[in-house]
PyMOL CGO cylinders between C-alpha atoms (Angstrom):
from pymol import cmd
from pymol.cgo import CYLINDER

trace = [
    CYLINDER, 0.23, -20.57, 12.65, 0.00, -20.78, 8.87, 0.3, 1, 1, 1, 1, 1, 1,
    CYLINDER, 0.00, -20.78, 8.87, 1.81, -17.98, 7.03, 0.3, 1, 1, 1, 1, 1, 1,
    CYLINDER, 1.81, -17.98, 7.03, 0.69, -17.41, 3.46, 0.3, 1, 1, 1, 1, 1, 1,
    CYLINDER, 0.69, -17.41, 3.46, 3.33, -16.52, 0.92, 0.3, 1, 1, 1, 1, 1, 1,
    CYLINDER, 3.33, -16.52, 0.92, 2.70, -12.74, 0.48, 0.3, 1, 1, 1, 1, 1, 1,
    CYLINDER, 2.70, -12.74, 0.48, 3.70, -12.73, -3.20, 0.3, 1, 1, 1, 1, 1, 1,
    CYLINDER, 3.70, -12.73, -3.20, 1.46, -15.68, -4.03, 0.3, 1, 1, 1, 1, 1, 1,
    CYLINDER, 1.46, -15.68, -4.03, -1.36, -14.20, -1.95, 0.3, 1, 1, 1, 1, 1, 1,
    CYLINDER, -1.36, -14.20, -1.95, -0.97, -10.88, -3.79, 0.3, 1, 1, 1, 1, 1, 1,
    CYLINDER, -0.97, -10.88, -3.79, -1.08, -12.60, -7.20, 0.3, 1, 1, 1, 1, 1, 1,
    CYLINDER, -1.08, -12.60, -7.20, -4.23, -14.46, -6.14, 0.3, 1, 1, 1, 1, 1, 1,
    CYLINDER, -4.23, -14.46, -6.14, -5.82, -11.17, -5.09, 0.3, 1, 1, 1, 1, 1, 1,
    CYLINDER, -5.82, -11.17, -5.09, -4.85, -9.54, -8.39, 0.3, 1, 1, 1, 1, 1, 1,
    CYLINDER, -4.85, -9.54, -8.39, -6.09, -12.38, -10.58, 0.3, 1, 1, 1, 1, 1, 1,
    CYLINDER, -6.09, -12.38, -10.58, -9.80, -11.77, -11.17, 0.3, 1, 1, 1, 1, 1, 1,
    CYLINDER, -9.80, -11.77, -11.17, -10.49, -15.15, -12.80, 0.3, 1, 1, 1, 1, 1, 1,
    CYLINDER, -10.49, -15.15, -12.80, -12.88, -17.38, -10.89, 0.3, 1, 1, 1, 1, 1, 1,
    CYLINDER, -12.88, -17.38, -10.89, -10.64, -20.45, -11.25, 0.3, 1, 1, 1, 1, 1, 1,
    CYLINDER, -10.64, -20.45, -11.25, -7.64, -18.90, -9.48, 0.3, 1, 1, 1, 1, 1, 1,
    CYLINDER, -7.64, -18.90, -9.48, -9.86, -17.68, -6.64, 0.3, 1, 1, 1, 1, 1, 1,
    CYLINDER, -9.86, -17.68, -6.64, -11.37, -21.19, -6.33, 0.3, 1, 1, 1, 1, 1, 1,
    CYLINDER, -11.37, -21.19, -6.33, -7.87, -22.71, -6.40, 0.3, 1, 1, 1, 1, 1, 1,
    CYLINDER, -7.87, -22.71, -6.40, -6.57, -20.30, -3.74, 0.3, 1, 1, 1, 1, 1, 1,
    CYLINDER, -6.57, -20.30, -3.74, -9.58, -21.15, -1.57, 0.3, 1, 1, 1, 1, 1, 1,
    CYLINDER, -9.58, -21.15, -1.57, -8.81, -24.87, -1.88, 0.3, 1, 1, 1, 1, 1, 1,
    CYLINDER, -8.81, -24.87, -1.88, -5.12, -24.28, -1.14, 0.3, 1, 1, 1, 1, 1, 1,
    CYLINDER, -5.12, -24.28, -1.14, -6.05, -22.24, 1.92, 0.3, 1, 1, 1, 1, 1, 1,
    CYLINDER, -6.05, -22.24, 1.92, -8.49, -24.89, 3.20, 0.3, 1, 1, 1, 1, 1, 1,
    CYLINDER, -8.49, -24.89, 3.20, -5.91, -27.65, 2.64, 0.3, 1, 1, 1, 1, 1, 1,
    CYLINDER, -5.91, -27.65, 2.64, -3.31, -25.62, 4.54, 0.3, 1, 1, 1, 1, 1, 1,
    CYLINDER, -3.31, -25.62, 4.54, -5.75, -25.09, 7.42, 0.3, 1, 1, 1, 1, 1, 1,
    CYLINDER, -5.75, -25.09, 7.42, -6.68, -28.79, 7.46, 0.3, 1, 1, 1, 1, 1, 1,
    CYLINDER, -6.68, -28.79, 7.46, -3.00, -29.76, 7.43, 0.3, 1, 1, 1, 1, 1, 1,
    CYLINDER, -3.00, -29.76, 7.43, -2.36, -27.39, 10.34, 0.3, 1, 1, 1, 1, 1, 1,
    CYLINDER, -2.36, -27.39, 10.34, -5.25, -28.89, 12.33, 0.3, 1, 1, 1, 1, 1, 1,
    CYLINDER, -5.25, -28.89, 12.33, -4.05, -32.43, 11.57, 0.3, 1, 1, 1, 1, 1, 1,
    CYLINDER, -4.05, -32.43, 11.57, -0.52, -31.53, 12.67, 0.3, 1, 1, 1, 1, 1, 1,
    CYLINDER, -0.52, -31.53, 12.67, -1.81, -30.04, 15.93, 0.3, 1, 1, 1, 1, 1, 1,
    CYLINDER, -1.81, -30.04, 15.93, -3.91, -33.15, 16.65, 0.3, 1, 1, 1, 1, 1, 1,
    CYLINDER, -3.91, -33.15, 16.65, -0.91, -35.38, 15.92, 0.3, 1, 1, 1, 1, 1, 1,
    CYLINDER, -0.91, -35.38, 15.92, 1.40, -33.48, 18.27, 0.3, 1, 1, 1, 1, 1, 1,
    CYLINDER, 1.40, -33.48, 18.27, -1.30, -33.51, 20.95, 0.3, 1, 1, 1, 1, 1, 1,
    CYLINDER, -1.30, -33.51, 20.95, -1.70, -37.29, 20.58, 0.3, 1, 1, 1, 1, 1, 1,
    CYLINDER, -1.70, -37.29, 20.58, 2.08, -37.77, 20.76, 0.3, 1, 1, 1, 1, 1, 1,
    CYLINDER, 2.08, -37.77, 20.76, 2.22, -35.73, 23.96, 0.3, 1, 1, 1, 1, 1, 1,
    CYLINDER, 2.22, -35.73, 23.96, -0.68, -37.77, 25.39, 0.3, 1, 1, 1, 1, 1, 1,
    CYLINDER, -0.68, -37.77, 25.39, 1.08, -41.07, 24.55, 0.3, 1, 1, 1, 1, 1, 1,
    CYLINDER, 1.08, -41.07, 24.55, 4.32, -39.83, 26.12, 0.3, 1, 1, 1, 1, 1, 1,
    CYLINDER, 4.32, -39.83, 26.12, 2.60, -38.88, 29.39, 0.3, 1, 1, 1, 1, 1, 1,
    CYLINDER, 2.60, -38.88, 29.39, 0.85, -42.28, 29.47, 0.3, 1, 1, 1, 1, 1, 1,
    CYLINDER, 0.85, -42.28, 29.47, 4.17, -44.07, 28.98, 0.3, 1, 1, 1, 1, 1, 1,
    CYLINDER, 4.17, -44.07, 28.98, 5.72, -42.08, 31.83, 0.3, 1, 1, 1, 1, 1, 1,
    CYLINDER, 5.72, -42.08, 31.83, 2.83, -43.04, 34.15, 0.3, 1, 1, 1, 1, 1, 1,
    CYLINDER, 2.83, -43.04, 34.15, 3.34, -46.76, 33.40, 0.3, 1, 1, 1, 1, 1, 1,
]
cmd.load_cgo(trace, "trace")
C-alpha cells in the first residue's frame, strides 16, 4: 500500500512542535485519500474494460 519515507517519518516523530505533527497528519491523510482514489480509478477502468468486452 502506502509506504512512508522512514527518514521523514522519524523526523516527524522527533519534532515535538504541534505544527509539524499537524502537517504530517495532513500529509498522511492526503496520501491515504490518493491511494483510495487510485484504487477506485483502477477498479472503474477494469469495470469499463469488462463491459467493452461483453459488447
